[in-house]
Every structure is written in structure tokens, then in C-alpha cells.
C-alpha positions as CSV (number, residue, x, y, z in Angstrom):
1,M,100.2,96.8,121.0
2,I,98.0,95.1,123.3
3,I,94.7,93.9,123.4
4,E,92.7,92.6,125.9
5,F,89.6,90.7,125.6
6,V,86.2,91.1,128.2
7,G,83.3,89.2,128.9
8,P,81.9,85.3,128.4
9,E,83.1,85.2,125.3
10,A,87.1,86.6,125.8
11,E,88.6,83.3,124.7
12,A,86.2,83.1,121.1
13,A,87.4,86.7,120.7
14,R,91.1,86.5,121.4
15,K,91.0,83.1,118.7
16,S,88.6,85.5,116.4
17,I,91.5,88.4,116.5
18,A,94.6,86.3,116.1
19,A,93.1,84.4,112.8
20,V,93.0,88.2,111.6
21,T,96.3,89.1,112.5
22,A,97.7,85.8,111.3
23,D,95.9,86.7,108.1
24,W,98.3,89.6,108.5
25,G,101.4,87.7,108.8
26,H,101.5,88.3,112.5
27,P,100.7,86.0,114.6
28,A,99.2,87.2,118.2
29,D,101.6,86.8,121.1
30,T,99.3,85.2,124.0
31,T,101.7,86.1,126.8
32,A,103.6,88.2,127.9
33,S,107.5,88.0,126.7
34,T,110.1,87.8,128.9
35,A,112.9,86.3,126.9
36,T,115.8,89.0,126.4
37,V,117.9,89.1,123.0
38,T,121.3,88.5,122.9
39,G,123.8,89.8,120.4
40,S,125.6,86.7,119.1
41,D,123.4,85.8,116.3
42,T,123.9,89.8,115.1
43,K,126.0,90.7,112.2
44,G,127.6,93.9,112.2
45,L,126.8,96.7,110.0
46,D,129.1,98.7,107.8
47,P,128.7,102.1,108.5
48,V,129.8,103.3,105.3
49,A,127.2,101.3,103.4
50,V,124.6,102.0,105.2
51,T,125.5,105.6,104.8
52,S,125.5,105.4,100.9
53,L,122.4,103.5,101.0
54,L,120.8,106.3,103.0
55,L,121.8,108.6,100.7
56,S,121.2,107.0,97.2
57,V,117.5,106.6,98.2
58,P,115.4,109.5,96.9
59,S,113.2,111.4,98.9
60,A,110.0,111.0,96.9
61,V,110.3,107.4,96.8
62,L,110.6,107.4,101.1
63,A,107.0,109.4,100.8
64,V,105.6,107.1,98.2
65,A,106.5,104.1,100.7
66,D,105.1,106.1,103.5
67,I,101.9,105.9,102.1
68,T,101.3,102.8,100.7
69,D,102.7,102.2,104.3
70,R,100.0,104.2,105.8
71,I,97.0,102.8,103.6
72,R,98.2,99.4,104.4
73,K,98.4,99.9,108.2
74,R,94.7,101.9,107.6
75,R,93.1,99.2,106.0
76,R,94.4,96.5,108.5
77,A,93.7,98.9,111.0
78,G,90.1,98.7,109.7
79,E,89.7,95.0,109.8
80,L,90.8,94.7,113.2
81,I,88.1,97.5,114.5
82,E,85.1,95.7,112.2
83,R,86.0,92.4,113.7
84,A,85.7,94.3,117.3
85,R,82.4,95.4,116.2
86,Q,81.2,92.1,115.3
87,L,82.6,90.8,119.0
88,S,80.8,93.3,120.8
89,T,77.6,92.0,119.5
90,E,78.3,88.7,121.0
91,Q,79.1,90.1,124.0
92,A,83.0,90.2,124.0
93,T,84.8,93.5,124.3
94,A,88.3,94.4,122.5
95,R,90.2,96.7,124.3
96,L,93.6,98.5,123.4
97,V,95.7,98.6,126.5
98,H,97.4,102.0,126.5
99,A,100.1,103.6,128.7
100,D,97.2,104.4,131.3
101,H,94.2,104.3,129.8
102,S,91.9,101.3,127.5
103,V,90.3,102.2,124.8
104,D,87.5,99.9,123.1
105,L,88.5,99.1,119.8
106,A,84.8,98.9,118.7
107,T,84.8,102.8,119.4
108,L,87.7,103.9,116.6
109,T,88.5,105.1,113.7
110,P,91.4,103.4,112.0
111,D,93.1,106.6,111.5
112,Q,92.5,107.0,115.8
113,L,93.8,103.2,115.9
114,L,97.1,104.2,113.8
115,D,97.4,107.4,116.3
116,L,96.9,105.2,119.5
117,V,99.6,102.6,118.6
118,A,101.9,105.6,117.0
119,D,101.7,107.6,120.3
120,E,102.6,104.0,122.5
121,P,106.1,103.9,123.7
122,P,108.5,101.7,122.1
123,A,108.6,98.2,123.9
124,G,111.6,97.1,125.7
């Protein structure tokens, strides 16, 4: 997800949003990454072991995990939107840059933000 900051207090806004995401264990990357991942440090997966693991997990456990993940992401999205609303009163705008347009974070609901992020094409 790319967030663009616009306005006279853009640097303060960037630091504020970075503080929120750092609390979640996701530090903000303020520069575009051009590094490529090499396969030298990856470990091989045993297809039989992976298949056994996937088949042994009951579907109810997966459903609960999905719901729990959505609740956690929704809470975080709400925090991010609330911070964007606070920043808009300080003359800085935080925008979510999406494929062909950008959206002001302060105008979104948590569910709208999650849907926009889910619709984002994978990086890479």
C-alpha cells in the first residue's frame, strides 16, 4: 500500500502515520525498494508435508482465523483513518495511491480501505 502526503505539514504527517504502523509491527518504508530477492537463502518445502498440513486443518479453524484477521485489520484501518482525519485538521492530507487514482484516507470507512487494499494488484 502506498500512502502519499500532501500539504505544508506533509513530513509531520508521514512521521505520524509511520508511528501508527510501527506500533503494529510494520515499519513504514519511505523509499521505493529496487532490491530483488534471490533464492539462495530460501529453504525447500516438502510438498507431501505441506499437503498433509493443509488437509489436517479443519475448515472451521480457517474460518475463525479469517474472521479474526479481518477484525484486526479493520481495527488497524480505523486507527489509520482516524490519524488521517486528525492530520487533515493540521493542513496535511494522507492519500491512498491506488492503481489509477488516489483516495483521501480521511473520507474512507475501515471496510472501504480494506476493500481497496484487497483489490490492489500484488507487488512485484
